[in-house]
N, C-alpha and C positions, 0 to 999 in steps of 0.2 A: 701734300705732294700730289701733283697732277697724275692722272692715270695714263699709263703708257699706251693703252689701246686707243686713245684719242688722237685725232689728227693734231699736228703741232699747233695749228692756229688756236685751238681750244686750250692748250696748255700754257699759253702766254700769261704772265702775271698781269699785263695790261687788260686782258679780256676778263680775268677774274675780278680785278678792281672795278671795271666798268659794270659788270653784272651785279656785283654786291653793293658797291658804294657810289657808283656814278663818277662823274667828272668834277665833283666838288662844288657845284653851284647849289646854293641852298634856296629855300623857299622865299626868303626875303629878296634875294637877287632876282629870282624868277618873277615875283610879283611886281618888281619895279620895271621890268621890261615892257615896251609897248606891245600891244596885242599881236602885231604883225611879226614880232621877233620871238614870241613865246613858242610858236610852232617849231622853230628850229631848235630852240633851247630844250624843248620837250624831249629830245633824243639824248638825254644826259645819263641814262642808265640809273642804277641804284635800286635794287629790288630786295635787299635784306630788310627784314622787319625793323621798323623804327627809323629808317633813313628819311622817309617823308618827302621824297621828290614829287612835285606836282604832276598829277596825271599818271603816275607809275603804280603798277600793282606791286605788292610786297608779299614775299613768301610768308607762311605762317610763323607766328612768334617763336615756336619751339624749334624751328629749323636753323641749325648752325650754318656758318659759311661752308664747312666741309660737306654737310648734307645737301646744301643747295648745289654745290659744284658736282657732287655725285649724281644728283638728279639731272643736271644739265648733261653730264657725260652719258648717263643711261638713255636720256631722250635722244641725244645725237646718235648713239651707237645702236640702240634697240627701239626705234619708234613704233608706236601703235598706228599712227596715221602719218601720211606724207602728202604734201602739196607743193607743186612747183608754181612759182610766181615769176614768169619770164625766166630770168637766169638765176633767181634766188630760190632756194629749196628750204621748206619749213618741215621740221619733224615735230611731232606732238606725242606726248606720252602721259598717262596718268600715273602719278606716284603718290601713294598714301592719300588719295582723294584730291590731289592737286593736279590740274592740267598744266603741263609745262611745255612751252614752245621754244625751239631753237631755230635760228635762221642763219643760212650760210650760202656761199656760192663758190664755184670753182674758178679761180683766177689763173692767169698764166703761170704763176709760181706756186700753185697749190690752193688748198682750201682757204677761204677767208671767212672768219667768224664774224657775224654781224650783230646778233643780239640773242638773248635768252631771258625769258621771264615767265612768271606764273600767269596763265590766262584766267584762272579762277579756281574755285574749289574750296574745300574745307580750310578755314583759317586765313584765306587770302583776303587782303584788303587793298584799297587804293585811295589815293588823294585825288579828289575831284573838286575843283573850285573852292579850295580851302577846307573842304569837309572830308572826313574820313568815312569811306563807304566799304562795307564788307561785301565781298562778291561770291556768288555761287558758281559762276563760270559755265562751262560747257556741261551738257549732259553727256552720257556715255555714247550718244549717237552724234557723231561728228557731222558737220554739213556735208552734203553730197559731193562737193568739189574736192574733198579730201579722200585719198585712197587709204582704205583700212588694210593693214598688214596682218 
């Protein structure tokens, strides 16, 4: 059940599905795409451990869908770092050794959820060029262009 303290955009089932499972394109479909089409297809979401979407980081193996969505909610509502990219806002928070990022913007009808994923940290892994790579991610010192709260 979505948290009531979150803006409505983050409570939508479609956002949950995107973050956890992506849009259903699997690795075989991705690898058959021409290189110039892979960049667009790369934005397919799917960060639950074991989903295996190319180029995507995955939350640690022990993180359940509920824990992932709680981490997204905590990051959105209580960030440790904030960065503005033109009209897009990024919130970053460390949760259990994992750096989580969420991106959103304020549209004419309210907040629009864009993406959320693990940047790196303990147990985070990624698919890169068909190989599984474990990632360490950020240190506790964020880049200078992030505002620490």
